[in-house]
PABAVO-5153 format. One record per residue (C-alpha): chain; y, x, z. Coordinates in Angstrom, 2 decimals, decimal comma, always signed. Layout:
% residues N
+-------+---------+---------+---------+
: torza :      c2 :      c1 :      c3 :
+-------+---------+---------+---------+
:     A :       Y :       X :       Z :
...
+-------+---------+---------+---------+
//
This chain:
% residues 368
+-------+---------+---------+---------+
: torza :      c2 :      c1 :      c3 :
+-------+---------+---------+---------+
:     A :   +9,47 :  -78,16 :  -12,77 :
:     A :   +9,63 :  -77,73 :  -16,55 :
:     A :   +9,10 :  -81,49 :  -17,03 :
:     A :  +11,83 :  -82,23 :  -14,49 :
:     A :  +14,06 :  -79,78 :  -16,36 :
:     A :  +13,68 :  -81,74 :  -19,59 :
:     A :  +14,30 :  -85,04 :  -17,81 :
:     A :  +17,54 :  -83,81 :  -16,19 :
:     A :  +18,78 :  -81,51 :  -18,97 :
:     A :  +18,55 :  -78,53 :  -16,64 :
:     A :  +18,68 :  -74,87 :  -17,65 :
:     A :  +15,13 :  -73,59 :  -17,21 :
:     A :  +14,97 :  -70,34 :  -15,23 :
:     A :  +11,61 :  -71,44 :  -13,85 :
:     A :   +8,56 :  -70,95 :  -16,04 :
:     A :   +8,12 :  -67,42 :  -17,37 :
:     A :   +8,49 :  -67,82 :  -21,11 :
:     A :  +11,33 :  -66,36 :  -23,20 :
:     A :  +13,77 :  -68,67 :  -24,99 :
:     A :  +13,98 :  -66,12 :  -27,81 :
:     A :  +11,40 :  -65,11 :  -30,40 :
:     A :   +9,15 :  -62,09 :  -30,77 :
:     A :   +9,81 :  -59,28 :  -33,27 :
:     A :   +9,70 :  -60,00 :  -36,99 :
:     A :   +7,33 :  -57,11 :  -37,80 :
:     A :   +4,64 :  -58,68 :  -35,61 :
:     A :   +5,15 :  -62,21 :  -36,94 :
:     A :   +5,03 :  -60,92 :  -40,54 :
:     A :   +1,73 :  -59,19 :  -39,77 :
:     A :   +0,27 :  -62,51 :  -38,58 :
:     A :   +1,48 :  -64,29 :  -41,72 :
:     A :   -0,03 :  -61,55 :  -43,89 :
:     A :   -3,36 :  -61,76 :  -42,05 :
:     A :   -3,47 :  -65,53 :  -42,66 :
:     A :   -2,63 :  -65,01 :  -46,36 :
:     A :   -5,33 :  -62,32 :  -46,56 :
:     A :   -7,93 :  -64,87 :  -45,47 :
:     A :   -8,57 :  -63,54 :  -41,98 :
:     A :   -9,02 :  -67,05 :  -40,65 :
:     A :  -12,65 :  -67,44 :  -39,58 :
:     A :  -14,24 :  -66,59 :  -36,23 :
:     A :  -13,48 :  -63,11 :  -35,04 :
:     A :  -16,18 :  -60,89 :  -33,60 :
:     A :  -16,71 :  -62,13 :  -30,04 :
:     A :  -15,21 :  -59,15 :  -28,22 :
:     A :  -12,41 :  -58,52 :  -30,74 :
:     A :  -11,69 :  -57,43 :  -34,30 :
:     A :  -12,19 :  -53,65 :  -34,68 :
:     A :   -8,56 :  -52,95 :  -35,63 :
:     A :   -7,31 :  -54,57 :  -32,43 :
:     A :   -9,93 :  -52,99 :  -30,15 :
:     A :   -8,98 :  -49,61 :  -31,57 :
:     A :   -5,27 :  -50,31 :  -31,05 :
:     A :   -5,87 :  -51,32 :  -27,42 :
:     A :   -7,83 :  -48,14 :  -26,76 :
:     A :   -5,12 :  -46,01 :  -28,41 :
:     A :   -2,35 :  -47,70 :  -26,41 :
:     A :   -4,33 :  -47,28 :  -23,17 :
:     A :   -4,79 :  -43,57 :  -23,88 :
:     A :   -1,06 :  -43,20 :  -24,55 :
:     A :   -0,16 :  -45,05 :  -21,35 :
:     A :   -2,76 :  -43,63 :  -18,95 :
:     A :   -4,32 :  -40,56 :  -20,57 :
:     A :   -7,75 :  -42,20 :  -20,37 :
:     A :  -10,04 :  -42,08 :  -23,42 :
:     A :  -12,11 :  -45,26 :  -23,68 :
:     A :  -14,66 :  -46,61 :  -26,14 :
:     A :  -13,08 :  -49,54 :  -28,07 :
:     A :  -16,54 :  -50,92 :  -28,90 :
:     A :  -18,08 :  -50,82 :  -25,43 :
:     A :  -15,14 :  -50,98 :  -23,01 :
:     A :  -12,60 :  -53,39 :  -24,54 :
:     A :  -12,97 :  -57,19 :  -24,61 :
:     A :  -10,33 :  -59,30 :  -26,38 :
:     A :   -9,59 :  -62,61 :  -24,64 :
:     A :   -7,44 :  -65,69 :  -25,11 :
:     A :   -4,56 :  -64,42 :  -23,03 :
:     A :   -4,74 :  -62,51 :  -19,77 :
:     A :   -5,52 :  -65,81 :  -18,03 :
:     A :   -8,88 :  -65,87 :  -19,81 :
:     A :   -9,42 :  -62,18 :  -19,03 :
:     A :   -8,95 :  -63,10 :  -15,36 :
:     A :  -11,37 :  -66,03 :  -15,60 :
:     A :  -14,02 :  -64,01 :  -17,47 :
:     A :  -13,74 :  -61,18 :  -14,95 :
:     A :  -14,09 :  -63,47 :  -11,93 :
:     A :  -16,89 :  -65,56 :  -13,40 :
:     A :  -18,71 :  -62,56 :  -14,88 :
:     A :  -18,55 :  -60,18 :  -11,92 :
:     A :  -18,24 :  -62,31 :   -8,76 :
:     A :  -21,18 :  -64,13 :   -7,17 :
:     A :  -21,07 :  -67,09 :   -4,78 :
:     A :  -20,23 :  -65,86 :   -1,28 :
:     A :  -18,62 :  -62,59 :   -2,40 :
:     A :  -15,35 :  -61,85 :   -0,63 :
:     A :  -12,35 :  -61,03 :   -2,83 :
:     A :   -9,05 :  -59,86 :   -1,38 :
:     A :   -5,80 :  -61,19 :   -2,88 :
:     A :   -2,21 :  -60,31 :   -2,09 :
:     A :   -0,05 :  -63,40 :   -1,56 :
:     A :   +2,06 :  -64,57 :   -3,23 :
:     A :   -0,23 :  -64,54 :   -6,26 :
:     A :   -0,52 :  -65,99 :   -9,77 :
:     A :   -2,24 :  -69,34 :   -9,29 :
:     A :   -5,18 :  -68,77 :  -11,64 :
:     A :   -6,58 :  -66,06 :   -9,33 :
:     A :   -7,52 :  -68,49 :   -6,59 :
:     A :   -8,61 :  -71,18 :   -9,07 :
:     A :  -11,04 :  -68,96 :  -10,97 :
:     A :  -12,39 :  -67,38 :   -7,78 :
:     A :  -13,15 :  -70,86 :   -6,44 :
:     A :  -15,01 :  -71,61 :   -9,70 :
:     A :  -17,07 :  -68,47 :   -9,07 :
:     A :  -17,84 :  -69,57 :   -5,50 :
:     A :  -16,03 :  -66,61 :   -3,95 :
:     A :  -14,56 :  -66,46 :   -0,48 :
:     A :  -10,86 :  -65,61 :   -0,82 :
:     A :   -9,35 :  -63,30 :   +1,81 :
:     A :   -5,57 :  -63,11 :   +1,70 :
:     A :   -3,06 :  -60,41 :   +2,66 :
:     A :   +0,54 :  -61,65 :   +2,70 :
:     A :   +3,29 :  -59,42 :   +1,31 :
:     A :   +6,55 :  -60,15 :   +3,09 :
:     A :  +10,21 :  -59,67 :   +2,21 :
:     A :  +12,37 :  -57,74 :   +1,90 :
:     A :  +10,22 :  -55,05 :   +0,22 :
:     A :   +6,84 :  -56,87 :   +0,03 :
:     A :   +5,08 :  -53,67 :   +1,14 :
:     A :   +1,29 :  -53,66 :   +1,56 :
:     A :   +0,37 :  -53,94 :   +5,27 :
:     A :   -2,28 :  -51,21 :   +5,17 :
:     A :   -3,70 :  -51,79 :   +8,66 :
:     A :   -4,14 :  -55,50 :   +7,93 :
:     A :   -5,83 :  -54,65 :   +4,64 :
:     A :   -8,25 :  -52,28 :   +6,37 :
:     A :   -9,14 :  -54,89 :   +8,97 :
:     A :   -9,80 :  -57,51 :   +6,25 :
:     A :  -12,44 :  -55,42 :   +4,47 :
:     A :  -16,02 :  -56,33 :   +5,39 :
:     A :  -19,56 :  -55,62 :   +4,20 :
:     A :  -19,22 :  -58,70 :   +1,94 :
:     A :  -16,05 :  -57,47 :   +0,17 :
:     A :  -16,84 :  -57,33 :   -3,54 :
:     A :  -13,39 :  -56,74 :   -5,04 :
:     A :   -9,66 :  -56,56 :   -4,51 :
:     A :   -7,22 :  -58,04 :   -7,04 :
:     A :   -3,89 :  -56,33 :   -7,70 :
:     A :   -0,99 :  -57,44 :   -9,89 :
:     A :   +1,56 :  -54,71 :  -10,59 :
:     A :   +4,35 :  -55,21 :  -11,53 :
:     A :   +3,90 :  -58,26 :   -9,32 :
:     A :   +4,52 :  -61,91 :  -10,14 :
:     A :   +6,37 :  -63,61 :   -8,47 :
:     A :   +8,14 :  -60,95 :   -6,36 :
:     A :   +8,88 :  -58,23 :   -8,93 :
:     A :   +7,34 :  -55,68 :   -6,54 :
:     A :   +5,67 :  -52,60 :   -7,99 :
:     A :   +2,85 :  -51,08 :   -6,00 :
:     A :   +3,81 :  -47,51 :   -5,09 :
:     A :   +1,63 :  -44,51 :   -5,83 :
:     A :   +1,01 :  -44,18 :   -2,09 :
:     A :   -0,13 :  -47,80 :   -1,81 :
:     A :   -2,38 :  -47,49 :   -4,85 :
:     A :   -3,89 :  -44,22 :   -3,59 :
:     A :   -4,65 :  -45,83 :   -0,23 :
:     A :   -6,24 :  -48,87 :   -1,89 :
:     A :   -8,24 :  -46,58 :   -4,20 :
:     A :   -9,55 :  -44,61 :   -1,21 :
:     A :  -10,63 :  -47,82 :   +0,51 :
:     A :  -12,39 :  -49,00 :   -2,66 :
:     A :  -14,36 :  -45,77 :   -3,00 :
:     A :  -15,13 :  -45,53 :   +0,71 :
:     A :  -16,38 :  -49,15 :   +0,91 :
:     A :  -17,79 :  -49,34 :   -2,64 :
:     A :  -15,99 :  -52,35 :   -4,07 :
:     A :  -14,26 :  -53,17 :   -7,35 :
:     A :  -10,61 :  -53,50 :   -8,34 :
:     A :   -9,32 :  -56,12 :  -10,77 :
:     A :   -5,81 :  -55,25 :  -11,88 :
:     A :   -3,46 :  -57,56 :  -13,78 :
:     A :   -0,94 :  -55,40 :  -15,64 :
:     A :   +0,71 :  -57,87 :  -18,03 :
:     A :   +4,18 :  -56,68 :  -16,98 :
:     A :   +3,43 :  -52,96 :  -17,33 :
:     A :   +6,18 :  -52,47 :  -19,94 :
:     A :   +8,72 :  -54,25 :  -17,72 :
:     A :   +8,88 :  -51,59 :  -15,02 :
:     A :  +12,50 :  -50,87 :  -14,14 :
:     A :  +12,79 :  -48,84 :  -10,95 :
:     A :   +9,71 :  -46,63 :  -11,15 :
:     A :   +6,96 :  -45,71 :  -13,59 :
:     A :   +4,05 :  -48,12 :  -13,85 :
:     A :   +0,81 :  -46,62 :  -12,52 :
:     A :   -2,47 :  -48,03 :  -13,78 :
:     A :   -5,11 :  -48,15 :  -11,04 :
:     A :   -7,83 :  -47,11 :  -13,51 :
:     A :   -6,04 :  -43,77 :  -14,02 :
:     A :   -6,42 :  -42,69 :  -10,38 :
:     A :   -9,27 :  -40,25 :   -9,56 :
:     A :  -12,63 :  -41,97 :   -9,21 :
:     A :  -11,29 :  -45,42 :  -10,08 :
:     A :  -12,06 :  -46,05 :  -13,77 :
:     A :  -15,75 :  -46,70 :  -13,05 :
:     A :  -14,90 :  -49,52 :  -10,62 :
:     A :  -11,82 :  -51,07 :  -12,27 :
:     A :  -11,21 :  -53,93 :  -14,70 :
:     A :   -7,73 :  -53,62 :  -16,23 :
:     A :   -6,33 :  -56,86 :  -17,67 :
:     A :   -3,32 :  -57,15 :  -19,94 :
:     A :   -1,84 :  -59,22 :  -22,76 :
:     A :   +0,56 :  -59,25 :  -25,68 :
:     A :   +2,72 :  -62,17 :  -24,57 :
:     A :   +5,15 :  -60,60 :  -22,09 :
:     A :   +5,78 :  -57,35 :  -23,96 :
:     A :   +6,35 :  -58,97 :  -27,35 :
:     A :   +7,82 :  -62,36 :  -26,34 :
:     A :   +4,89 :  -64,16 :  -27,95 :
:     A :   +3,48 :  -66,07 :  -24,99 :
:     A :   +2,17 :  -68,88 :  -27,21 :
:     A :   -0,21 :  -66,60 :  -29,06 :
:     A :   -2,47 :  -66,17 :  -26,01 :
:     A :   -3,80 :  -62,73 :  -26,90 :
:     A :   -5,16 :  -60,71 :  -23,98 :
:     A :   -7,79 :  -58,12 :  -23,16 :
:     A :   -9,90 :  -56,58 :  -20,41 :
:     A :  -10,70 :  -52,86 :  -20,23 :
:     A :  -13,65 :  -51,76 :  -18,10 :
:     A :  -16,61 :  -49,35 :  -18,11 :
:     A :  -19,72 :  -50,69 :  -19,90 :
:     A :  -21,54 :  -51,90 :  -16,76 :
:     A :  -18,55 :  -54,11 :  -15,84 :
:     A :  -17,69 :  -55,05 :  -19,43 :
:     A :  -21,19 :  -56,51 :  -19,75 :
:     A :  -20,40 :  -59,13 :  -17,09 :
:     A :  -16,93 :  -59,86 :  -18,49 :
:     A :  -18,39 :  -60,44 :  -21,96 :
:     A :  -21,17 :  -62,72 :  -20,69 :
:     A :  -18,55 :  -65,06 :  -19,24 :
:     A :  -16,13 :  -64,64 :  -22,16 :
:     A :  -18,76 :  -65,68 :  -24,68 :
:     A :  -19,09 :  -69,09 :  -22,97 :
:     A :  -15,41 :  -69,58 :  -22,16 :
:     A :  -13,83 :  -69,12 :  -25,59 :
:     A :  -16,40 :  -67,01 :  -27,53 :
:     A :  -13,64 :  -65,48 :  -29,67 :
:     A :   -9,85 :  -65,29 :  -29,88 :
:     A :   -7,51 :  -66,21 :  -32,76 :
:     A :   -8,40 :  -63,96 :  -35,69 :
:     A :   -5,08 :  -63,51 :  -37,57 :
:     A :   -3,17 :  -63,04 :  -34,31 :
:     A :   -5,51 :  -60,19 :  -33,37 :
:     A :   -4,65 :  -58,34 :  -36,58 :
:     A :   -0,96 :  -58,86 :  -35,84 :
:     A :   -1,44 :  -57,74 :  -32,24 :
:     A :   -2,98 :  -54,50 :  -33,51 :
:     A :   +0,25 :  -53,87 :  -35,43 :
:     A :   +2,31 :  -54,73 :  -32,33 :
:     A :   +0,54 :  -52,22 :  -30,09 :
:     A :   +1,31 :  -49,48 :  -32,61 :
:     A :   +5,06 :  -50,11 :  -32,24 :
:     A :   +7,17 :  -46,95 :  -31,83 :
:     A :   +8,33 :  -45,83 :  -28,38 :
:     A :  +11,83 :  -46,99 :  -29,29 :
:     A :  +10,63 :  -50,64 :  -29,23 :
:     A :   +9,50 :  -50,38 :  -25,60 :
:     A :  +12,63 :  -48,47 :  -24,57 :
:     A :  +14,85 :  -51,15 :  -26,12 :
:     A :  +12,79 :  -53,91 :  -24,49 :
:     A :  +13,34 :  -52,36 :  -21,06 :
:     A :  +17,07 :  -51,84 :  -21,70 :
:     A :  +17,48 :  -55,42 :  -22,80 :
:     A :  +15,68 :  -56,83 :  -19,76 :
:     A :  +17,60 :  -54,60 :  -17,35 :
:     A :  +20,86 :  -56,02 :  -18,74 :
:     A :  +19,55 :  -59,58 :  -18,31 :
:     A :  +18,35 :  -58,79 :  -14,80 :
:     A :  +21,78 :  -57,40 :  -13,83 :
:     A :  +23,51 :  -60,62 :  -14,97 :
:     A :  +21,16 :  -62,87 :  -13,00 :
:     A :  +20,91 :  -60,75 :   -9,84 :
:     A :  +24,66 :  -60,31 :   -9,51 :
:     A :  +25,18 :  -63,99 :  -10,28 :
:     A :  +22,68 :  -65,08 :   -7,62 :
:     A :  +24,36 :  -62,83 :   -5,06 :
:     A :  +27,77 :  -64,26 :   -5,97 :
:     A :  +26,41 :  -67,80 :   -5,55 :
:     A :  +25,29 :  -66,92 :   -2,00 :
:     A :  +21,55 :  -66,29 :   -2,19 :
:     A :  +19,84 :  -63,47 :   -0,36 :
:     A :  +18,31 :  -61,62 :   -3,32 :
:     A :  +15,25 :  -59,42 :   -2,84 :
:     A :  +14,74 :  -56,29 :   -4,99 :
:     A :  +12,79 :  -56,71 :   -8,23 :
:     A :  +11,39 :  -53,44 :   -9,58 :
:     A :   +9,46 :  -54,98 :  -12,48 :
:     A :   +8,43 :  -58,19 :  -14,32 :
:     A :  +11,15 :  -60,63 :  -15,44 :
:     A :  +11,31 :  -62,46 :  -12,12 :
:     A :  +13,48 :  -62,23 :   -9,04 :
:     A :  +12,81 :  -63,89 :   -5,67 :
:     A :  +15,58 :  -65,18 :   -3,41 :
:     A :  +15,95 :  -66,76 :   +0,02 :
:     A :  +17,36 :  -70,28 :   -0,49 :
:     A :  +17,93 :  -71,11 :   +3,20 :
:     A :  +21,74 :  -70,54 :   +3,17 :
:     A :  +21,99 :  -73,85 :   +1,29 :
:     A :  +20,43 :  -75,94 :   +4,04 :
:     A :  +17,41 :  -77,57 :   +2,34 :
:     A :  +14,24 :  -77,92 :   +4,40 :
:     A :  +11,87 :  -76,01 :   +2,12 :
:     A :  +11,45 :  -74,49 :   -1,34 :
:     A :  +10,26 :  -77,69 :   -3,03 :
:     A :  +13,17 :  -79,74 :   -1,68 :
:     A :  +15,57 :  -76,99 :   -2,74 :
:     A :  +14,16 :  -76,74 :   -6,29 :
:     A :  +14,29 :  -80,51 :   -6,74 :
:     A :  +17,90 :  -80,55 :   -5,53 :
:     A :  +18,74 :  -77,61 :   -7,82 :
:     A :  +17,41 :  -79,47 :  -10,87 :
:     A :  +18,80 :  -82,92 :  -10,14 :
:     A :  +22,20 :  -82,03 :   -8,68 :
:     A :  +22,99 :  -78,60 :  -10,14 :
:     A :  +21,08 :  -78,59 :  -13,44 :
:     A :  +19,15 :  -75,33 :  -13,01 :
:     A :  +15,39 :  -74,79 :  -12,63 :
:     A :  +13,68 :  -72,35 :  -10,25 :
:     A :  +10,05 :  -72,25 :   -9,10 :
:     A :   +9,11 :  -72,99 :   -5,47 :
:     A :   +7,04 :  -70,01 :   -4,33 :
:     A :   +4,91 :  -71,90 :   -1,79 :
:     A :   +2,56 :  -72,67 :   -4,70 :
:     A :   +1,70 :  -68,94 :   -4,82 :
:     A :   +0,36 :  -68,77 :   -1,24 :
:     A :   -2,88 :  -69,84 :   +0,44 :
:     A :   -0,65 :  -71,00 :   +3,29 :
:     A :   +2,36 :  -72,75 :   +1,68 :
:     A :   +4,40 :  -72,25 :   +4,86 :
:     A :   +4,60 :  -68,52 :   +4,06 :
:     A :   +6,63 :  -69,25 :   +0,93 :
:     A :   +8,79 :  -72,15 :   +2,02 :
:     A :  +12,00 :  -70,07 :   +2,28 :
:     A :  +11,67 :  -68,40 :   -1,12 :
:     A :  +12,21 :  -69,47 :   -4,73 :
:     A :  +11,68 :  -67,58 :   -7,98 :
:     A :  +14,07 :  -67,31 :  -10,91 :
:     A :  +13,27 :  -65,74 :  -14,28 :
:     A :  +15,61 :  -63,72 :  -16,48 :
:     A :  +13,53 :  -63,86 :  -19,69 :
:     A :  +16,33 :  -65,85 :  -21,32 :
:     A :  +19,25 :  -64,92 :  -23,56 :
:     A :  +22,38 :  -63,71 :  -21,79 :
:     A :  +24,40 :  -66,83 :  -22,58 :
:     A :  +21,75 :  -69,02 :  -20,91 :
:     A :  +21,71 :  -66,80 :  -17,82 :
:     A :  +25,51 :  -66,88 :  -17,53 :
:     A :  +25,58 :  -70,65 :  -17,99 :
:     A :  +23,01 :  -71,12 :  -15,22 :
:     A :  +25,00 :  -68,88 :  -12,87 :
:     A :  +28,21 :  -70,81 :  -13,61 :
:     A :  +26,51 :  -74,13 :  -12,85 :
:     A :  +25,30 :  -72,79 :   -9,51 :
:     A :  +28,72 :  -71,34 :   -8,63 :
:     A :  +30,33 :  -74,66 :   -9,39 :
:     A :  +27,89 :  -77,07 :   -7,75 :
:     A :  +25,81 :  -75,19 :   -5,15 :
:     A :  +27,48 :  -74,87 :   -1,79 :
:     A :  +26,33 :  -73,24 :   +1,43 :
:     A :  +25,70 :  -75,56 :   +4,36 :
+-------+---------+---------+---------+
//
C-alpha cells in the first residue's frame, strides 16, 4: 500500500509510522553517543545504562522491581523481541493462541518455530474477548497465549476483567503469556494494565516493548523483552543468533528517552487524542462506520457503505481514485474473510495531513 501511495501521490494513512520527527533531546543524545565513540558492538543483551533505564521505567509503570542484568534483553525493535521470544521459548508442535486480527509477524515467527497457531477472532464493534471460546481452545498442548494491548489494528485495550480471566486460565493450565505492549503510552480511554503486574503472572510472562511508537523514532529499531531469568535464558539464546546486539549509540540515547519527565508522556497523549478526534470525526462525516479506538494510533472502520466487494478492492480504489491510503485488515487474520469488511487508518500524522486526507475523502468518496 505504501508503494502504491508513492505511485499515485496518495496521502498515507496506512503504515504506522509518524510523518513528524522524534524529540530533539533524544536525537541529541544519539549524536553525543556517536561523538563519544560509542560505536562498536554493544553487550549482547544491552548496554548497562539502557537496561537500567528499562528496569526503572518498568518499575514506575507497573510497580515491579526487576533485575536489569538478568531479566532485560535489548533487541532490534519489538519485532525482534517477538521473534526471539517465539524461537527461544516455543518448540515444534506447541500450540500458541493468538487473537485475530493480529500483527503479521506473530504468525510468521510462530511458523518459523514450528508452532501450531490457534486463533480466537475478536469481532466488532467492541472486539471483546469471547471467553467461552478461549476456554474451549485451550488444550494440554497449549504452551502460550499472545496478547497485544493496546491492540493493533483495532485500537482495543484489554480490560482488567479480560486480563484477570486470561491470567487465571494461564495459572490453572500452566502456560505462558507473551505480551506486546508497544502502544502502552498511547492509552486514551483507560489505564494500560501490564499482564506481568497481575498476581502470579510475572513468572510466566514475557513483556515486549520498544522505543519507536512512544518517541516517534520507528527507524531506530530499539526494543526489549522483560522476563524472569528462566524465560530470559531462552529469549537470549535466540537473540544472540538473530542480531547478537542492537545499535550501540541508539541504546545510549534510548536510555535518556526513557528517563523523560511525566510531562513528555502527558503531552504525547494529548497530542494524539487531538489527532484522533480529527480523523475519527472526519471518517464519520465521510460516511464510514467507525469502531471505538481506546489506544494505539489506529482506528478501524467498516468500508461496506461504499459498495466495494472487499477490503483490498476498497483500499486500491481509495488510493487510485481518492488519493488516500488505508490498510486492508484481512492481512491480519488467519481467515482473510473475517476482515474483508474492515480497513485500518492511522492518525500518527500531523494535523494538516489528517485534514487534507479527510477533505479528499469527502470530495471524492461517495456511498453506493
